N, C-alpha and C positions, 0 to 999 in steps of 0.2 A: 382458738378462734381465729378466723382469717382476717386479713387486713380489711377486706371489703365488708365483713360483718362488723368489725370494730368501727369502721368509718360510717356505716349505715346507722349503727346504734348511737354514735356521737352526734350525727346529724339530727336524728330523731329527738334526742335529749336537748340539743341546742335549740331546735325549732320550738319545742315545747316550752323551754324557759323564755325564749324571745316572745313567743305568743303570750305568755303570762305578763310580760312587760307591757305589751301592746293592748291585749284584750282583758287582762285580769283573769281570774278563774271563777268558775261557778262556785256559789257559796258552800256547796257540800264537798268540794275538793280541797285537798291540802295545797298549800302554797310553798314556794321556795324563795321567792323574791318580793312579792307584793303582799299587801293585806287589803281587806275590804271587798272581796269578791270581784265581780266585774267592774265595780266602781274604782277599784284599786289600780287598774291598768291605765295606760296612757289615754286610750279613747274614753274610758269611763271618767277619768279625771277632768276631761275638758267638756264632757257631756253636760248639758243643762246650764252652762255658763252663757251669759249674754255677751254680746260684743262689747258693751260698756265694761263689764267685769273683766273680760279678757284683755281689754286695753288699759286697765288701771296701771299707772306707773308706780314702780317701786325702784327708786334709785337708777332710773334709766332703762329698766327692763319691764316686761309685762308677760302675762301668760301667753298672749298672742306672739310676742317675740320668741319665747321658748318653743312654742308650737311650730312656728315657721322655721326656726333654727334646726330642730330635730327632724322636721319633714324634709328640709333641704339636705341634711346629712344622710337620711335614709335614701333619698333619691340619688345621692352620690354613690352609695353602696349599690343601688339598683343599676346605675350606669356601669359600675365595675363588672357586674354580672352580665350586662348586655354588651360588653366589649368596648365601652368608652374609655379613653385615656385622658379625657379632659381633666384639668386640675384648676377648677375655679377658685376664686379667692373666698376664704371663709367669711370675710367681712360682708359679703353679699347676703349671707344667711341671717344677718342681724338687722336688715333694713326695715322689717315690719315692726312698728311700735304700737300703732293703734289700728283697729279694724272697724268697718261698718258691719251691720248685721249680714249683709250679702257677702262681704269679704270674709267674715268669720265663718259663715256656713260653708263657703267655698274652701277656705283653708282647712277646716276640720275634715271635709270630704276628701281633699287631696292628701291629707295625712293618712286617713284610713286606707285610701287606694294605694299609696306608696308603701305603707306597712304590709298590706296584704300581698303586694307584688314581691316585696323583699322575702317574706316567708316562703313563697313559691320558689323564688330564685335559690334561696339557701337549701331548700329541700332537694332541688334538682341539680344544683351546680356547685355546692360548697365542696372545695377540695382540701381536705384536712392534711394532705401531704405537701401542700404548697405553703411556704412560710408567709408570703404576702396575703394569701387568701385567709389563712388562720389569723394573722395579725388584724386584718380588716374585720373579720367576724367578731373577734374579741373586743376590738376597739368600738365597733358599732354597738355591740351589746352594752358595754360599759357606758358609752356616751348616751345611749337611749335611757338607761337606768338613771344616770345622773339627772338628766332633764326631766324624767318622770318625777323624781324626788323634788326638784325645784318647782315644777308645776303644782305638785300636790301641796307644797308649803304655801305657795302664792295663792292657791285656791282657798286654803284655810283663811288667809288674810282677807281676801275679797268677800268671803262669805261671813266673816266675823264682824261684830260691831266694832267701830273704831273707838277705842277707849284706852287710856293710859299707855299710849304708844303702840298698842296692837294695831296692825294694819299700816304701819309706816315703815319706810325703808330702814329706820333706825332699829326696828325690832327684829330684823333678819339680816343675815349676811348675803349680800348680792355680789358675788365674786365672779363666777364664771361668765355671767351675762355681759360683763364689761370687757372680757377678753376678746381681742380681735385677732383671729388666727392669720 
């Protein structure tokens, strides 16, 4: 197998797994990373939530905070593929705490757009022979997966009745959201 063939296969597999993180998978297809069909992906996990639900505070973070943070990080990756060398402060990505309905709609649309652009960039430009490009790809995947898990856990809490500590920050570990990069 040639290096080009291996690289092409790796790119296809990577894009498929990243697409699973973002979009989930159809109910009749097997999964590798997520569960729950389309609802198990990042976009499905935020779909149907109101701005009030997305803004609910859990120890200083919210679903809206995580969505903005992961959207911001995906845009950083898009910038890499577009030739940007900017190194913005990660603390910028945690500025959103609460959102109005219009801001929530805008944020989820911008997340979807950023994620779609990233998949196109990876498909066309990912260089598996460049250490920085590989590191960025793996870090972006892991980072998105982490925040997908956090969003899915917070979603359970905002949709669950508040009883016996369920739905409070005491019921979950909120670690990463407090980290300022």
